[in-house]
N, C-alpha and C positions, 0 to 999 in steps of 0.2 A: 258454437253448439252448433251437433250433428241433427241432422236434418234425415226422416223415415221417409222413405217412400219406397216406390211399389215400378219397377218398371215395363214394361212392352206384353214380356214376359210371364208378369204375376212377381218376380219373388222381389224379397226385399234387400232397399237397396242404401246404406250409407252414404253420404253427401258431408260436407264440411268445408266449401268451399270456398272462393278467396270473398274478404269480408264486404258486404255489399253486395255479392252478387243477387242472392234473394229479393233485397228487397225492390219499391219499384223506385220508379224515377220519379221526383219530385219536380212540379213545371218549375220553367227559368224563376220566377222571378220567390218562388219560396227557398231557391236555392241562396245558402249566406256566402257567398264566396269572396276571401282575403287571399291579396297579391303579394306577395317577400321578393326582393334582391336578396339573394344569397351567394356567398362566394363560395370555390370550393379549390382545390390541393391544386399549386399552382395560381392562384389565383383568378381561378376562368369564374364569371358573371353569371349565374343561374338563376332565372325567371321561375318562383315554385307558387302556383296556384293551389287552394288548400279549400278545405271546408265540401268541394262535389259528398251525394251524399245519391245512390241509386247506383244502378248495374255498371258493370265492366265497362259492358259495350258502347252506352252512350258519355262512358268519361275516355274514351279512343275517339269517339266522336268528336268529342266538342276538342280535345287536342288535336288531333289533328287540325279541324277548322283554325284550330290554333297559330298548328303547325305553319300553315300554308298562308294565314293572314301577316305574318310575320315573317319568313320564306326564313325559317332556321328549323335546325333538327331539338331532338326534342324526347322526352319518356311521358308514359303511362302507368301509374301505378298504386291500388289501394287509394284511391282516394285524392292524386295528388297527381300535378302535371305538372313536371317541368322543359322550360324553355331554357336552348342556351343564347346567355348575354340579358341584357337589360331591355325589356320591351313592358314595362308595367304600363305606361302610356297607349300603347298601340291593344294593350291583351282587357288595361279596363275599358277603355274606349267601345272597344269588340263584345265585351260582354256588354255593356249597359241596354248596345244596339239591340243586343239579342234579351232585351229584357229582363236578365239579370245583376240580381244586389249584388253588390262586390266594393272591395276597395283597397285601398291600398295599405298594406298592414308596413309593423317595424317602425327603425328608425329615417 
């Protein structure tokens, strides 16, 4: 959905930023996160955290903290955090410690 705003010069500006960019970030207790284990090409495992509602900057901060905690690389995009490898237990423990409502999902 496009948003109409005025810039500092009083000119009309249209914005259709990324999903979730305009929404305020919910408190950790209101977030309902799911932790999945996926396999990508080459049989590589990826821990995927979905369900984050809020600003991309807050998602990036959480993703950065999780990557640092697990000591791995990863990516954050459109409400999804990807971590290289199987780190479901570490991620779940960290999220619960920080007050997020999270649980493992999938098989």
